[in-house]
N, C-alpha and C positions, 0 to 999 in steps of 0.2 A: 504494499499499500504506500503510495507516494506521500510525502509530507505535505500538509495542507496549510496554506495561509488563508485565513478568513478575512477577507477584505470587506465582506458584507454579511449581515444577517438579515434575512428576509422573514418577516412575521406576518402571517395571515391572521389578522385579528377577527375572530368569528363574531360578526355583528348579529344581534337578535338572540344571543345566548342567554337563556334565563329570563326571569321575570323583569329585571331592570330594563334590558334593552327592548323587551316587548312593550313596555309602557312608553318608552321614548319614541319609538318609530311613528312616522306619520301614517295616516289612513292610506291604504293602498301600497305602502312601501313593502318590498319583499326583504328577506334576509340577505345580508350582504356578507359574502365570504371573500377571503383573499386580499383584504385591504393591506397594502404593502407599507412598510416603513423600512426604507433601505438606508443603511448606514455605511459610510465610506464610499470610496470611488472604485468602480469596477476595473479601472486601469491597473494592471499588475504593477507597473512601475510606481505609481503614486500611492497604491494601497500598501505596498511592501514596507514602506517607512512607518506605517501606522500600526503594523501588526506586532504585537508582543509575543515574546517566546514563552511567557507565563500567562496563565489564565488571568483575565482582567478581574479585579475584586469588585464585587457588588457591595453597596453600602450596608453597614449594620454587622450583626454577629455573623461569623463564618460557618456556623452549624447549618446543615442541610438535611432535609428529609428526602432520601433517595427513593425514586420510583423503581419498580421491578424493571430488569433489563428485558428488552424485546428479544424474541427468538432470532438468532443469527444463523449463518450458514457455515461458519467456520469450526474447525476442530483443533483442540490443543492437545498435543501429545507430550508425554514426558516420562522421566524415569527417576526413581529415588535410589540414591546410592549411600552406602554406609562406610564403615572403616575399610581402608584399602580399596575404595571405589568398588566395592562388591554390591550387587543388587539386593534390595531389601523388599521382600514380600510382606504383605499385610500392613504396610504403613498406611496411615490415614492422611490424605492430601486435601487441603482446603484451598479454594480459589475465591477471589474477592469479586464474585458476582453478586448481583442483588436479585433474590436472596443468595446467601452464601451456599456454595455447593461443595460436597466432599466426594471423594472416591477412595477405594482401597486398591493398593498396588497388587499386581500379579506377582507370581514367584519370581519373575525376572525384573521386578521393580517397576514395571511399566504401568502407566495410567492414562486415561483418555477423559476429556471433557468435550462434549459436542454442543451444537447449536448455540455457539458464542458469536458475539459481535467483534469486529476488529478494533481493539483498544489495548492499553497496557493493564495487565493484571498483576496482582501479588499472589505468590503461592507459598504455602506453609505445608509442613509434614511433621508428624510425630509418630513414633513407634517405640513402645516400652519406655526406656529411660532416655530416649534420643529425640532431638527436635531439629528441624530444618527450616531455613527461610528467615526472613522473607526474601524471595527471588522475584525480581521484577521481570516480566516478560511482555514484550510488545508483540501481539498476535496479529499476524497478517496472513494473506493466502499462501505466502511462500516462506513464512518464518520456520526455523529449525525447532526440532523438539527441545523441551526445556529439561534441565537436570537440577534436582534438589538434593544437596548433600546434607546428611545428618551429622550432628554433633552431640555431645553430652548435654543433657537438659537438666533443669532443676526439679525438685520435688516439692510440691505444695501440699501441706496438711491442714485441713479446716475442721475445727470442732464446733458443733452446733449444740447450744444449750438452751433450755427454757429459762426465761426471765423469772419465772415462779419457782424457786427452789433450786435452780441450776441443774435440773436433770437433763441427761443427754436426750436429744431428739432423734431417735432412731428412725430411719426411713426419710428424714428431711432431704429435700432435693437441692443439692448444692451445684451451682454453675460457675465455672471459671470462664469469664467472658474476655477473650483476647481476640487475636485474629480469626480464631475459630472457637465457637462456643463448645465447651465440654461439660458434661453432666455426669455426676457420680452420686449415688444415693448414700446417705450416712449409715454407718453400721450400728451395731448395738451400743457402742460407745459414743455415738454422735459424730464419728469421724469420717471424712472423706478425704481420699488421697489421690492427688493427680501427679503422674510422672511424666517426664519429657516435656517440661514447660520451659519456654523461652524466656529471656530476661526482659526486664522493662515493667512498666506499670500494668497491673491486672486488676479487673474488677471481679470480686467474689460475691455471689448472692446466694441466699438460702431461704427456702419456703417450707413450711410444715403446716398441715391442717390446723386451722383455728389460730394461727399465729401470723403476725404481720411480717413482711419480708425484711430480712437483715441483709446488709451490704457492707462491703469494706474494700478499700483500694489498697492493693499490695504493691510493693516495689521488689521485684525478684532480681537479685543481682546476677551479673554474668559469672558462670562457673561457681555457683553457690556450693559450698562444701557441706552444708547441713540443710535439712528441710526448712522451707519457709513456712512458718506457722501463723495461722489466724484463728481468731475465736469470735463466733457470731452468736450473740444472745438475742433470742427472738421473743418479744412481748406478745401477749395475747392480742389478737386483731379483732376488729369490729366490722360486721358486714355492712356493706353500703350498696343499695340497689336503686335503680331508676329506669327512666324511659327516654329514648332518643326519638324526637318527632320532626316532621318538616313544618313549613310555614302553615299548611292546612291543619296540622295536628295529626297527620298520618304517621303511623310508626315507621322508622327507618330501619331496615334490615341490614345487618353486616357493617354497621358503623363501628370504628375503632374508637374506644373510650379509654382515657387514661387520666389519673389524678395528677394535679399540679398543686403543690403546697403553696398556700397564700404567701405572697412576699417573695417567692422564689422563681421569678419569671425567666431567669437566665439558666441557673444551674439545674432547675427542674426539667428543663427541656432535655437534658441528657439522661435523666433517670426515670422519667415518668413512663417511658415506653416499656420499662421492665415489668410493669404491672398492667399492661394493656389487656383489655377484654373486648369482645365484640358483641353487639347487640343481636338478640335472636330474632326469630320470625315475627314476634309481636313487638319488636323494638326494645325490649327490655334487656337490661344488663345487671350483673351482680359481680361486686368485688367481695370475695369471701372474707377477707381480713386486711383491713387498712389500719395503720397507726393512728392513735388519737391525734387530733390536729384540725386545722382548717384548710379546706381544699376548694378548688374549682375542678369540676370534671369537664374535660375537654373531648370533643368528638370530632372525627374526621371521616369523610365518606367520598367516594369518587365522583358522585353526582352533586354534592353539596359543598358550600363553603364551610370552613372550620367554625364550630361554635363552642360555647361553654355554658355551664350552669351558673347560677348564682353561687355565692359562697356557701359552703357546707361545713358545719361544725360537726366533727366526729368525736364523740365522747365515749361513754361506757356501754351505750345501748345501740342496737341496730338502727341504721338510717335508711328510711324507705322513701319512695316517691320523688327522688331527685329527677328534675326534668332538664334535658338539654335539647334546645330547639335549633335546628339548622336551616339556613336559607338556601335557595337554589344556587348552585355553583356556576361560575363563569368558566369558559373554555378559552384557552389560548393555543392556537395552532399556527404552524408555518413551516418554513423550510430554511435550512442553513446552506449557504453557498460559498464557494471560494471566491478569491479576488477576480477569477476569470469567469465567474457566473456558473461554474460547474457545481453539481451537488457535492456536499461534503458528507459522505456517509459515516454513520455512527458517531457523529459529533455529540458532545456533551452540551446540554442547554440548561442554564441555571436561571431561575425565576425567583426574585425576592422583592420585598417592599422597596418602593422608591424612597430615597433619602428624606423626602418631605413628608411621607406618610408612614413612617416606620415607628410611630410612637407605641403602638400596642403590640409588643412582641409576642404576647400569648395567644393573639388571635391571628397573626400573620406567620405562616411558616415559609421558610425557604424550601424550594423544590428543586430537584435536579433529575433530569430525564436524559435518555439516550436517544438520539434521532435514529431513523431507520436507514436502510441501505441507500435510499434516495434522498437523505438528508432531511426528511419530513419529521416533524414531532407534533405532539398534541398533549397538553397539560390540562386536566379536568379538575373540578372541585376547588376552584380558585375563589377567594374572597373578592368582593368588588372594591378594589382599591387601585391606586397608581402603582404599577410594578416596574421593576428594572430587570431587563432580560440580557443575558450575554451567552455566547457560545464559544466553545473551544474544541480543538482537534489537534492532530499531530503537528507540532511546531508553530501553532499560533492561535490567536483568539480574535474574536470580533470586538468592535466597540460596544458600549452599553446602548441598548435601545430602551426607551422609556414609553 
């Protein structure tokens, strides 16, 4: 795949999307599709000076909500090697797709991921006490297989106890959230052990029936000579339930609902998805056990703009009847092209609040999507606000389109 300089980002702004634009259109007007906002000059010579080698930064927080990758046509092949460059069978390999995907190596150490788009991926591997990666690999139609070499990894020991009396919580589900999420149930002593862990910061979480989630950030040193230990004490949790509806009061099925602690508009964005639940066929959702405190429950759905409840005080008794109302979502669609007007396949498109309208961080989420083979993209479920849009691909990025 040739390196791409993005001299222009063409946005098809879908007019008439949702209730707002329906209200605004004049009698007899039809829906307008393909309204273009062209940024930059399509002349290769003039555009090249304006192309950055790094993705342009959108205003505000750098955190993004990534959309799932589209199905591609490429295949990534590779091999995991151990000491003496001998192949390792049974190793678990993780690739940074969205959602993450894993594969187990064959006896010759080989692995395959299919239906990928052409971009750069990180790959990780672990096997028993060994770990490999990250290995950065730019996947193209002609790229060579990737090799992941294992090295000695660290051991992480997590003990989960109840806040009431300090008894071990056998069967608690402990997750080590790194490049690849790993899960081990606690034994009778409340202990979960992870082997072959890479160095760096790791988030450990634990859940048990009737208890609120516990979490802790660990720093795993490189070449740790002793197990890295953590203790999570889980308090009794409180059940919180409610309903997600649309503007007409109709239940919304499949909305993603997550708790955001009051006053934690920035840090909560990273942690709230750890306790995400989905609304059922009747629009109802249930959190089995939340910590005591004050929350807003936020909901997101592909056809609706994000919404949140009023503040909810969680005390010692179950909370019922929390209502989250969602408005009809807007759609942003368009195409990414190069400085020469050619399609930019598999470009990354980022959508965020415009600098002037970025006050309410809890209601406006950054989104990141991957364009298809023809450079076309479509983002649904957007709130009605002024947004900033930018695209990047191999070797360059567009200017910001507002």
